[in-house]
C-alpha positions as CSV (number, residue, x, y, z in Angstrom):
1,M,3.7,3.6,-0.2
2,R,5.6,1.1,-2.4
3,H,3.1,1.6,-5.2
4,V,3.3,5.4,-5.0
5,N,7.1,5.2,-5.0
6,R,7.0,3.1,-8.2
7,L,4.5,5.4,-9.9
8,L,6.6,8.5,-9.0
9,A,9.8,6.9,-10.1
10,A,8.2,5.9,-13.5
11,L,6.8,9.4,-14.0
12,L,10.1,11.0,-13.1
13,S,12.1,8.7,-15.4
14,L,9.6,9.4,-18.3
15,A,9.9,13.2,-17.7
16,L,13.7,13.0,-17.7
17,A,13.7,10.8,-20.9
18,A,11.4,13.3,-22.6
19,A,13.4,16.3,-21.5
20,G,16.6,14.6,-22.8
21,A,15.0,13.7,-26.1
22,L,13.7,17.3,-26.4
23,L,17.1,18.7,-25.6
24,I,18.8,16.6,-28.3
25,V,16.2,17.6,-30.9
26,E,16.5,21.3,-30.0
27,V,20.3,21.2,-30.2
28,I,20.3,19.5,-33.6
29,A,17.7,21.9,-34.9
30,D,19.6,24.9,-33.6
31,R,22.9,23.7,-35.2
32,V,21.2,22.8,-38.5
33,N,18.6,25.5,-39.0
34,H,19.6,28.1,-36.4
35,R,16.1,28.1,-35.0
36,A,14.0,26.2,-32.5
37,A,12.2,23.0,-33.6
38,I,9.5,22.4,-30.9
39,V,9.9,24.9,-28.1
40,H,10.7,28.5,-28.7
41,W,13.5,28.9,-26.2
42,S,14.1,32.6,-27.0
43,R,10.9,33.6,-25.0
44,A,11.9,31.5,-22.0
45,Y,15.5,32.8,-22.2
46,H,14.3,36.4,-22.4
47,W,11.9,35.9,-19.4
48,A,14.7,34.3,-17.3
49,K,17.2,37.0,-18.2
50,H,14.9,39.8,-17.0
51,T,13.4,38.1,-14.0
52,T,15.1,38.5,-10.7
53,W,15.3,35.9,-7.9
54,N,13.0,38.2,-5.8
55,A,10.2,38.1,-8.3
56,G,6.8,36.9,-7.0
57,S,6.5,34.1,-9.6
58,I,9.9,32.7,-8.5
59,R,9.0,32.9,-4.8
60,V,5.6,31.1,-5.4
61,A,7.4,28.4,-7.5
62,C,10.0,27.9,-4.7
63,V,7.3,27.7,-2.0
64,L,5.3,25.1,-4.1
65,L,8.5,23.0,-4.6
66,I,9.4,23.2,-0.9
67,V,5.8,22.1,0.1
68,A,5.9,19.2,-2.4
69,G,9.3,18.1,-1.2
70,L,8.2,18.2,2.5
71,A,5.0,16.3,1.7
72,L,7.1,13.6,-0.1
73,L,9.5,13.5,2.9
74,I,6.8,13.1,5.4
75,A,5.1,10.4,3.3
76,E,8.4,8.5,3.2
77,L,9.0,8.9,7.0
78,K,5.6,7.2,7.7
79,P,6.2,3.7,8.9
80,A,5.6,1.0,6.3
81,R,2.7,-1.3,6.5
82,V,3.6,-4.5,8.4
83,A,3.8,-7.2,5.7
84,R,4.6,-10.0,8.2
85,L,3.4,-10.9,11.6
86,A,6.1,-12.2,13.8
87,A,5.8,-15.6,15.4
88,E,7.5,-17.1,18.5
89,P,10.2,-19.6,17.7
90,A,8.8,-23.1,18.2
91,R,11.7,-24.6,20.1
92,A,14.5,-23.2,22.3
93,D,17.3,-24.1,19.8
94,T,15.6,-21.9,17.1
95,A,15.8,-18.7,19.2
96,G,18.0,-17.0,16.7
97,I,15.7,-17.6,13.7
98,D,13.3,-14.9,12.7
99,T,9.9,-16.5,12.0
100,A,6.9,-14.7,10.7
101,Y,3.7,-15.2,8.7
102,T,2.6,-13.0,5.8
103,R,-0.8,-11.4,5.9
104,R,-2.0,-13.5,3.1
105,G,-0.8,-16.7,4.7
106,L,-2.3,-15.8,8.0
107,A,-5.6,-15.0,6.3
108,A,-5.6,-18.3,4.5
109,A,-5.0,-20.2,7.7
110,V,-7.8,-18.4,9.5
111,R,-10.1,-18.8,6.5
112,S,-9.5,-22.6,6.4
113,A,-10.3,-22.9,10.1
114,V,-13.4,-20.8,9.8
115,T,-14.8,-22.6,6.8
116,A,-14.3,-25.9,8.6
117,V,-16.9,-24.9,11.1
118,D,-20.2,-26.8,10.4
119,G,-22.7,-24.3,9.0
120,V,-20.3,-21.9,7.4
121,R,-20.5,-21.7,3.6
122,A,-17.7,-19.2,2.9
123,A,-15.5,-16.7,4.7
124,S,-13.6,-13.5,4.0
125,V,-10.6,-12.7,6.2
126,K,-8.8,-9.3,6.4
127,V,-5.6,-9.2,8.5
128,R,-4.4,-6.0,10.0
129,R,-1.6,-5.3,12.4
130,R,-3.7,-5.6,15.5
131,R,-7.0,-7.1,14.3
132,V,-8.3,-10.0,12.2
133,A,-11.7,-9.2,10.7
134,I,-13.8,-12.2,9.6
135,T,-17.0,-12.1,7.6
136,A,-18.5,-15.5,7.3
137,T,-21.5,-16.6,5.2
138,A,-23.8,-19.2,6.8
139,T,-25.4,-22.0,4.9
140,A,-28.7,-21.1,6.6
141,T,-30.9,-18.3,5.4
142,D,-32.2,-17.4,8.8
143,R,-30.6,-14.6,10.7
144,A,-30.9,-16.3,14.1
145,D,-29.2,-19.4,12.8
146,A,-26.4,-17.2,11.3
147,R,-26.0,-15.4,14.6
148,S,-25.6,-18.7,16.5
149,L,-22.5,-19.4,14.4
150,R,-20.7,-16.3,15.7
151,D,-19.2,-18.0,18.8
152,P,-18.0,-21.2,17.0
153,V,-16.4,-19.1,14.2
154,S,-14.7,-16.9,16.7
155,A,-13.5,-19.9,18.7
156,A,-12.1,-21.6,15.6
157,A,-10.3,-18.4,14.5
158,R,-8.8,-17.9,18.0
159,Q,-7.7,-21.5,18.2
160,R,-6.0,-21.3,14.8
161,L,-4.2,-18.1,15.9
162,A,-3.1,-19.8,19.1
163,T,-1.6,-22.7,17.1
164,L,0.3,-20.3,14.9
165,Q,2.0,-18.9,18.1
166,L,2.2,-15.2,17.0
167,R,4.2,-12.9,19.3
168,R,1.2,-10.5,19.5
169,T,-2.1,-12.2,19.0
170,P,-4.4,-9.9,17.1
171,A,-8.0,-9.2,18.2
172,V,-10.7,-11.1,16.3
173,S,-13.9,-9.5,15.1
174,V,-16.5,-11.8,13.6
175,R,-19.5,-11.0,11.5
176,V,-21.8,-13.8,10.3
177,T,-24.3,-13.2,7.6
178,P,-27.1,-15.5,6.4
179,R,-26.9,-17.0,2.9
180,S,-28.8,-14.9,0.4
181,R,-31.8,-16.7,-1.1
């Protein structure tokens, strides 16, 4: 949601800056030439003067704005994606210290453990809140040899997660593919 917030803030600031610049240009043009420069405000003024609050177009616009506002509010109330995975303090005297691993750091640690397994050429690790998904590429081109690496890769990943002492150990899913020819 952080990227969406930044995009919306940038768009809103650009719209406000453009509206402010347009207002300045229109005020100067009205004072100098006594007419509109870019936007013909007289039509909008005439429409606003003769349109009541009960008009259908006003009601539709209000409903659309309310729906958009509620959608933004609900999107903001959604819990943020967990960026860090909490770890247990290593010693009793560090009980007051908050320790955690970033997703990227945890993925790098698991990837290094998995690639250390004999027969694994490369690995891709995706860390989610409750699951670590590992896709390893075997050095062998045979599917049976690649499948035989599944248990050692899973054991290496679980052992690395155990050494990191996470508060909630995520589930590990492993997929081993043979090397392409």
